N, C-alpha and C positions, 0 to 999 in steps of 0.2 A: 885790682891793684891793692895788696893788702900793705898796712904800714910797716910791717916788719919785712917786706920783700925788697930784693935789690931794685926792682923797677920804681919803688917809692923813693929810695934813696938816691936814685937819679933824677926822678920827676921833681921832687921838691926843692932841691937846690937849683934846679934850671928854671923853675917857675919863680923861686924868689930872685935870683940873679936878673932876669929878664923884667920882673916886675919893678924893681928899683931902677933899671935903665930906661924904661919907658917914660916919656913925659906924664906928668901927674893925671892929666886928663884922659889918658888911655889906660892907666892902672887898672880902674875898676872892670872896664871891658876885658881885659887880659885875664883878670882873675875870674871872671864869669865864664868866659870861654874855657879856660884850662879846668874849672869845677865842672862843667857839664861834660868835658871830655874825660875827666876822671870817673864821673859816674857811668858814662858810656861804655867805659871799658869793661865793666862787669857784665853787660848785655845791653845792646843799643835799645831794644825795645823798652827796657827800664827807663830809659832817659825820657821817654815819652810821658811816662806816670809823673815822673819830677816835674816836667813842664806843665803837664795838666795841674798838678797841685798849685804851682806858681801862678799861672794864669788865672785859673778859677779863684783862688784866694785874693789875688791883687784886684781884679776886677770886682768880685762881690764887695769887697771892703772898700773899694774906690767909690762904688755907688751907694753903698751904705753910709758912707761920709758925708755924700752929697745931697741927701734929702734930709727933711726935717721931721717927717712922720716917723713916730716911734714904732708903728706897726711895720712900716717898709723897712725901716733900719734892723728891726728884729728878723724880717723876712730875708734880707740879704746875709745877715749873720748866720742863719741856719743853712743858707746855701753855702757858705764857706765851711761851716762846722761839718754839717753831714755830707757835703761833697767830699771831704777828706777823710771822714769815717767811712764812708762807702768804698772809697780806694782801699783802706787799710782792711776792711772786713772782707773784700772780694779775694784779696791776694793772700791774706793772713789767716782768716777765719772761716771762710765759706766751705773748704773742705772738711774742716773740722766739725762744722755745724752738719754737713752732710752725714758725716760719719755717726755722729751723735744720734741724728734722726733714724739712721739705719739700725743702729743698736738698740734703741728704745723701742722702735716699732718692730724690731725682730725681723726686719725685711731681708729677703734673699734676692739676689741678682735676677732671678727669674719671676719676680713677683712685681705686680704695677707700682706697689708702694716703694719699691727700692730707688733710691736715687744714686746715680753713678757720679764719682768725683770728678772736679775739673782738671786735676792734675797741675794746678797753677803753681808756678815757682814763687818763692817769696823773694820780692826784690830787695837788694840790700838797702838799708837805711831807712825804709819806708815806715817803720814804726817810730822813727826819730823826726823825719821831717814833716810827716802829717800833724803830729803833735805840736810841732813848731809852728806850723801854718794855722792851727787852731788857735793857739796861745795869742798870736798876732791879731787874728781877727777879734778875739774876745777882748783884747786889751784896747784897741781902738774903740769898738763898741763902748767900754766901759770909760773911755775918755782918759785913760792912764798914759798912753803914749800918742803921738801923732801918726797918721798913716804914712806910708812910703810916698816919697816924692815922685818916684817912677817905678817902671817895671824892672829897669835894670838894677836899681837898689834893692827891690824886695826879691828879686831872683837871685842876687848874690848873697842876700841874707839867707835865703831858704837852701841854697845849694854850695854855699862855703866849703870847699873840698876837705879841709883839715877836720871838720866835725861832721860831714856830712852822713857818713855810714854807721857811726859807733858814737855819736854825742861827743860833748855835751849838748843837751837841748837848750840851745841859745834863746834868750828873750829878746823881744823887740827893744824893752827899755834899757838893756845892757848893750846890745850891739847894732841895733838899726841905724843909729846915726853915725856909727863908726864906718859904715859902707858909703858915707857921703865925703869923708875926708880923704885927704891925700897924705901919703907918708914918705918920708925921705928915710934912707938907712940911717939906723942909729946903733952905734957900738954897744950901748949900755942894754940894748934888746937882745943882742947876738948871743952872748955868753949864757944869760939865763934861759933864753930860748933853746940853744943847743943842749944846756945840761938838762932841762926837763924833757925833751924830745929824746935824749939818749936815755934818761932814766926810765921812760916809759918803754922804749925798745929792749932794754935790759930785762924790765920785769915781764913784758912778753915773751921775749926769745929765750932767757935764760933761767926763768921761774916757772912761768906758766906753761909754757909748751914741754918742758921735760917732765913736770908733774902729770899733765895730761897723758903722756906717753906711757907713765908708770901706772896710773890708776884706771885707764880706760879698759884695759882687759879684765879688771876686776867688776866694774859695772857692767861689762858685756855679759859676762858669764859668773854671777855672784855665787851661785849654788855650790861651785867647787872651792870656794874660799872659805876660811874659818872666820869667826866673828872679830878677831883682832884685826885681821886683814881689811874687813869691811868698815870698820870703825875708823881705821888709819886711813883708808880711801876716802870716807866721808870727810874727815878731818882735813886731809890735804886738798880736797876738791874746793873748800872754802878758801884756801889760799890760791889755789890755781884760778877760780873764777874772778877773785879780787885783782890779782896781778894781771890776768888777762884784760879785764875791762878797764881798770884805773890805768893801765898800760896804754891803752888806746887814748884815753882821755888825756894822758899826758903828753903823747905825741901830737894830738890836736892842739893842746894848749901850747905847747912849745913851738909848733910850725906857726901858729898865729902869732905869737909873741915876736918871732923874727920878722914876720911882715909887718908888724905895728899893730896888730889886734890884740886886745885884752879880752880873753874868753874865760869865764868864771871857772874857779876850781870845781871839780865834780865829785871828790872823795876827801874826807877829813879824819883819817884815822879811825875808820869804822869799828876795827876790832878792839878799840879801847873803850867801846860803849858799855855801859852798865845796864841797859835795857834794850829791848827789841825796838821800843819807840824812839830811844835815842840812836840805835843803829840806824834806822831809817833817815834820820836826819843828817847822818854822817855818810850814808851810802848813796852813790848816785844821786847827789844833790839836785842836780838840775830836774831829775824825773820826780823825787819825792816832792820838790817844792812844786812842780807842775800839777801833781796830784792834789796838793793842798790848795793852791790857788784857783784850780778850774773844776774840781769834784768835791773836794771836802767843803770849802766856803761857799760853793754853788748850792750844796745841799743844806746848808744853813750853819755848818761849822759847829762851834760851842754856842750859838746865840739861840739856842734851842733847849728842850728839857734834857735831863741827863741821859734818859734811855734813847732818846732821839739822837743825841750826839754819840752814843755807842753805836748805833746804827750807821751814822755817817762815816764813824771810823771803819766799822767792818766793811761797808761798801768801797770805800776808797782803798783799803788795802786790797780787798778781793780783786778789784780791777788791776792793781798792780801785778798781781799774779797772772790773771789773764793776759796782760800786755807783754810779759816775758815770753809767753809761749802758747800756741794753740794747742794744748794737749791736757790730759786729765790730771797729769803730775803737777802741773803749774797751777791748775784750779785748786787742788787740794792743799799745795803750798801756800797759795795765797789765802785760803780759807783759815789754814792754821795760824798764819801771821796774823790775820785780822782778829781771830779769836784770843790770841796772846795779847794784842795790843788792847782790845777791849777790857780783857782781864787785869792788865797792867793800870788803865785808867780807873777801874773800879777799886783796885787795892789801894791805888794813891788818894782815894777819898778818906782812907782811914789811916793817917799818918801815924806811926809808931811813936 
């Protein structure tokens, strides 16, 4: 069920209407049920993966929080983190790893060294909810947030349907407590929510999709087009991906706002940025801040030597490229962005 589909335009109002009609003690159960149903619509087996992430992370963090031994705490943290990374790897990166192995070993299907791909389908939203689960586990381990009170609260935190399949990647410190509260209908949330939801649908349906229709043939067969067409297609693609992605975020934030939930903004006029570094601070903010807090800072951040800090920037940005897709073009894209960001940091050491 895509956000710009007729089904969603029926589903969301029905969910919202019944949510406010139910007694407050049943509201959270209703939201959890419809969120799981929303995800099951894509493919029912995918729901088992989401439930796996919910149960694994909740139980590991609960046990981690109940012991005093630092070693045991770290052990349970690793269960939560690597359990989610394993899920992400199997369904997003395993086939790419197999392809890379066969490529570098020059193996043929008839040779013993050849490994056949699994043909696994990438589940919707797996790149988002696994990172969300990891951030929750790390935050509880660091002591920056309390753990979820119960499985229903955490299940709703990880499966909340407005942002489940396309973000933003919500943090426990921003949202977890909201899933314990009850909400009554407020008119002051309705119009801003509808406005942002409508703006997101407009960007996705009337800007991103028409641009995609126009430029997809060029990218599919670039050899038959001149250089002007190729440059124009590349230029328009930037706006297409922005309107597509930010449109989904706006729909999620708007839907959440109507329900009474405050989901953080995910884009801040990124094309007004003056540097690539600033662009990443404004683009997909929930993901770039996740990279900063759980990879860059974990590697040492700026609290190390200058060249080690460059290395940390490179690794963090390189990971962002891999996260966007399991393909060589994303690896190259991530490496290029990483090199530019390192170069920017080096240049800024010598202000004019």
